[in-house]
C-alpha positions in Angstrom: 32.7 -24.2 75.7 30.4 -27.2 76.1 27.6 -24.8 77.2 28.1 -22.7 74.0 28.1 -25.8 71.8 24.8 -26.9 73.3 23.5 -23.4 72.7 24.4 -23.5 69.0 23.0 -27.0 68.6 19.7 -25.8 70.0 19.7 -28.5 72.8 20.6 -28.9 76.4 23.0 -31.0 78.5 20.1 -33.3 79.7 18.7 -33.8 76.2 19.8 -36.4 73.7 22.3 -35.1 71.2 21.1 -34.5 67.6 21.5 -37.4 65.2 24.5 -37.9 63.1 25.1 -35.5 60.2 26.0 -36.7 56.8 29.5 -35.6 55.6 29.2 -33.3 52.5 25.6 -32.2 53.3 25.6 -28.4 53.3 24.6 -26.7 56.5 23.9 -22.9 56.4 24.9 -20.6 59.3 21.2 -20.1 60.0 20.7 -23.8 60.9 21.7 -25.3 64.2 25.2 -26.8 64.5 25.4 -30.5 63.6 28.3 -33.0 63.8 29.5 -36.1 62.1 29.8 -38.0 65.5 31.9 -40.9 64.0 34.8 -38.5 63.2 37.0 -36.0 64.9 37.3 -32.4 63.8 40.5 -33.3 61.9 39.0 -36.3 60.2 35.9 -34.5 59.0 35.9 -31.3 57.0 32.3 -30.7 58.2 33.3 -30.9 61.8 36.2 -28.6 61.2 33.8 -26.0 59.8 31.5 -26.4 62.8 34.5 -26.0 65.1 35.5 -22.7 63.4 31.9 -21.5 63.4 31.5 -22.2 67.2 34.8 -20.5 68.1 34.0 -17.4 66.0 30.5 -17.2 67.6 31.9 -17.6 71.1 34.4 -14.8 70.6 31.6 -12.6 69.1 29.5 -13.2 72.2 32.3 -12.7 74.7 30.1 -10.5 76.9 27.9 -13.5 77.8 30.7 -15.0 79.9 31.7 -12.1 82.1 33.5 -14.2 84.7 35.7 -16.1 82.3 39.2 -14.6 82.1 40.4 -13.0 78.9 43.3 -15.5 78.4 40.7 -18.3 78.1 39.4 -16.5 74.9 42.7 -16.7 73.1 42.4 -18.7 69.8 44.6 -21.6 71.0 42.8 -21.9 74.3 39.4 -22.0 72.6 40.6 -24.6 70.1 41.9 -26.8 73.0 38.7 -26.3 74.9 36.6 -27.3 71.9 38.7 -30.5 71.3 38.2 -31.6 74.9 34.4 -30.8 74.9 33.9 -32.5 71.5 35.6 -35.7 72.7 33.1 -35.8 75.6 30.2 -35.2 73.3 31.3 -37.9 70.9 31.3 -40.4 73.8 27.8 -39.3 74.7 26.7 -39.6 71.1 28.2 -43.1 70.9 26.5 -44.0 74.2 23.1 -43.1 72.8 23.5 -45.7 70.1 25.2 -48.3 72.3 23.3 -49.4 75.4 26.3 -51.0 77.1 28.4 -47.8 76.7 25.5 -45.7 78.0 25.1 -47.9 81.1 28.9 -47.7 81.7 28.8 -43.9 81.4 25.8 -43.8 83.7 27.6 -46.0 86.3 30.6 -43.7 86.0 28.5 -40.6 86.7 26.7 -42.3 89.6 30.1 -43.3 91.1 31.4 -39.8 90.8 28.2 -38.4 92.5 28.6 -41.0 95.3 32.2 -40.0 96.0 31.1 -36.3 96.1 28.4 -37.1 98.6 30.7 -39.1 100.8 33.4 -36.4 100.7 30.7 -33.8 101.6 29.7 -35.8 104.7 33.3 -36.2 105.8 33.9 -32.4 105.4 30.7 -31.6 107.3 31.8 -34.0 110.1 35.2 -32.5 110.3 33.7 -29.0 110.4 31.4 -29.9 113.3 34.2 -31.5 115.3 36.5 -28.6 114.7 33.9 -26.1 115.9 33.1 -28.3 119.0 36.9 -28.5 119.9 37.2 -24.7 119.8 34.7 -24.5 122.7 36.7 -26.9 124.9 39.9 -25.6 126.6 40.9 -29.1 127.6 41.6 -29.9 123.9 43.4 -26.7 123.0 46.9 -28.2 123.0 48.5 -28.8 119.6 48.7 -32.6 120.3 45.0 -32.7 119.3 45.5 -30.8 116.0 46.4 -33.9 114.0 43.1 -35.6 114.8 41.2 -33.0 112.8 42.3 -34.1 109.4 39.8 -35.1 106.7 41.7 -38.4 106.2 41.0 -39.3 109.9 37.2 -39.1 109.5 35.2 -42.3 109.2 33.3 -42.9 106.0 29.5 -42.6 106.0 27.9 -44.6 103.2 24.2 -44.4 102.3 22.6 -47.8 102.9 21.1 -47.8 99.3 24.4 -47.0 97.6 25.4 -50.6 97.5 21.9 -51.9 96.8 21.6 -53.3 93.3 17.8 -53.3 93.5 17.8 -49.7 94.4 14.5 -50.2 96.3 15.3 -48.0 99.3 13.1 -45.0 99.7 14.3 -41.7 101.1 12.6 -42.5 104.4 14.4 -45.9 104.6 17.9 -44.5 103.9 20.5 -44.9 106.7 24.1 -43.9 106.8 26.5 -46.8 107.5 29.5 -45.6 109.5 32.7 -47.4 108.5 35.7 -46.5 110.6 39.4 -46.7 110.0 41.2 -49.6 111.7 44.4 -47.6 112.7 42.5 -45.2 115.0 43.0 -45.9 118.7 40.3 -46.0 121.4 41.6 -42.9 122.9 41.2 -41.1 119.5 37.6 -42.5 119.2 36.8 -41.2 122.7 38.1 -37.8 121.6 35.7 -37.8 118.6 33.0 -39.0 120.9 33.3 -36.0 123.2 33.3 -33.6 120.3 30.2 -35.3 118.8 28.3 -35.3 122.1 28.9 -31.6 122.5 27.8 -31.0 118.9 24.6 -33.0 119.4 23.8 -31.1 122.6 24.4 -27.8 120.8 22.1 -28.9 117.9 19.4 -30.2 120.2 18.9 -26.7 121.5 18.5 -25.2 118.0 15.1 -25.0 116.1 14.7 -28.1 113.9 14.6 -27.5 110.1 14.1 -29.9 107.2 13.9 -33.6 107.6 16.5 -33.8 110.3 19.7 -35.8 110.6 19.8 -39.2 108.9 19.9 -42.3 111.1 23.4 -43.8 111.5 24.3 -47.4 112.0 27.7 -49.1 112.7 29.1 -51.1 109.8 32.4 -53.0 109.3 35.6 -51.1 109.2 37.2 -50.0 106.0 39.1 -52.8 104.2 42.7 -52.3 103.2 46.1 -51.3 104.6 45.2 -47.7 105.4 48.0 -45.6 106.9 47.4 -42.5 109.0 47.9 -39.1 107.3 50.9 -37.0 107.9 50.6 -35.0 111.1 48.9 -37.5 113.4 50.3 -38.0 116.9 51.4 -41.3 118.5 48.4 -41.4 120.8 46.0 -41.6 117.9 47.4 -44.9 116.5 46.1 -48.2 117.9 48.9 -50.4 119.3 47.1 -53.5 118.3 46.6 -52.3 114.7 50.3 -51.4 114.6 51.4 -54.9 115.7 49.0 -56.6 113.2 50.4 -54.4 110.4 54.0 -55.0 111.6 53.4 -58.8 111.2 52.4 -58.4 107.6 54.4 -55.3 106.6 57.7 -55.2 108.5 58.4 -51.6 107.2 55.2 -50.2 108.8 57.1 -48.6 111.8 59.6 -47.0 109.5 56.8 -45.5 107.4 54.9 -44.2 110.4 57.9 -42.4 111.8 57.8 -40.2 108.7 54.2 -39.4 109.3 53.9 -38.9 113.1 54.3 -35.5 114.8 54.2 -35.2 118.6 54.0 -31.6 119.7 55.9 -31.1 123.0 54.3 -29.9 126.2 51.6 -32.5 126.9 51.8 -35.2 129.6 49.3 -38.0 129.1 50.2 -39.3 132.6 48.4 -36.3 134.0 45.5 -36.4 131.5 43.1 -39.3 131.8 40.0 -37.7 130.4 40.2 -39.9 127.3 41.3 -43.1 129.1 44.6 -44.8 129.0 46.5 -45.9 125.9 46.5 -49.6 126.8 42.8 -49.9 127.2 42.0 -50.6 123.6 44.9 -53.0 123.3 44.5 -55.1 126.4 40.7 -55.2 126.7 38.7 -57.6 124.4 37.2 -54.8 122.4 35.6 -55.9 119.1 37.2 -54.9 115.8 34.1 -52.9 114.8 34.1 -50.9 118.0 37.8 -50.3 118.0 37.5 -48.8 114.5 34.2 -46.9 115.0 32.8 -44.5 117.5 32.5 -45.4 121.2 29.6 -44.7 123.6 30.7 -43.7 127.1 29.6 -41.5 130.0 30.3 -37.8 130.0 33.8 -36.8 131.2 35.4 -33.7 132.6 36.8 -31.8 129.7 38.6 -29.1 131.8 41.4 -30.9 133.6 44.7 -29.2 134.4 47.4 -30.1 131.9 51.0 -29.6 133.2 53.5 -27.9 131.0 56.1 -30.7 131.4 55.9 -33.4 128.8 56.9 -37.1 128.6 55.5 -38.6 125.4 57.4 -41.8 125.8 54.3 -43.6 127.1 52.7 -43.4 123.7 55.7 -43.8 121.4 55.8 -46.1 118.4 58.7 -48.1 119.9 56.6 -48.6 123.1 53.7 -49.8 121.0 55.8 -52.7 119.8 56.7 -53.8 123.3 55.2 -57.2 124.3 51.8 -57.0 126.0 51.8 -58.1 129.6 
């Protein structure tokens, strides 16, 4: 609908909207569509005529929009679509005459684009790790499934996104990795193994484009983030759980509704990712506990017995006093 309105106005989405039309001034069907921006289609007889003209023209040129379903071309659907599009266009028209509104609208669009870029980076990271896991038999057990959720991925923020000056050039841009505090060291090691395998695989491929952006560690995400539904006990940091328990006594109860521990995996016989207590008893910095860890290569093909005893990583055990 918005595209067709622009077409009948004789302008484009990136162009400024036509100036305000005077109510009562006749406009023939041979002239481009114009609106009284200060009024709605109900408040302005002229805008009501333009609405009717646009809808009729859109229905007459149905063949232009081959991929739009027929139900979208029902009269009521078209009227609703016009009202929604016209509301947006009126805001744009008002923004053209009001600098503060224009700046607010621009900031809103930039924030929307920033969120889309960050989501795309998370999705790409998840895809690479999922692909790397499929190549490793050691991580085929369902207990690792919960680690490959989009909500478990750290955020990668461009270094110039928070710069007010906006002086960063494309060559200077870095991605600041901000982890999630609830993730255990064992989980970070799991991601590290997958990332190293992915890096090795990519290093053997022909290089194209400008290459991978440089990453740098930043502070962890701020806020009381809870793990997503489907994570296992071993993915949750014991120290984080105790810190949260001190501030939010109902944390354990909330987590019990989120955690899923698939049977058939014995962590006592699987030390490739280290032991659960390591990130809780060692003096690991907050940043490193919530980010990626660098460590030597490990054997990713150990034998995992069928018997399981998940008690060593249970939530109740996590609240036991540290020795």
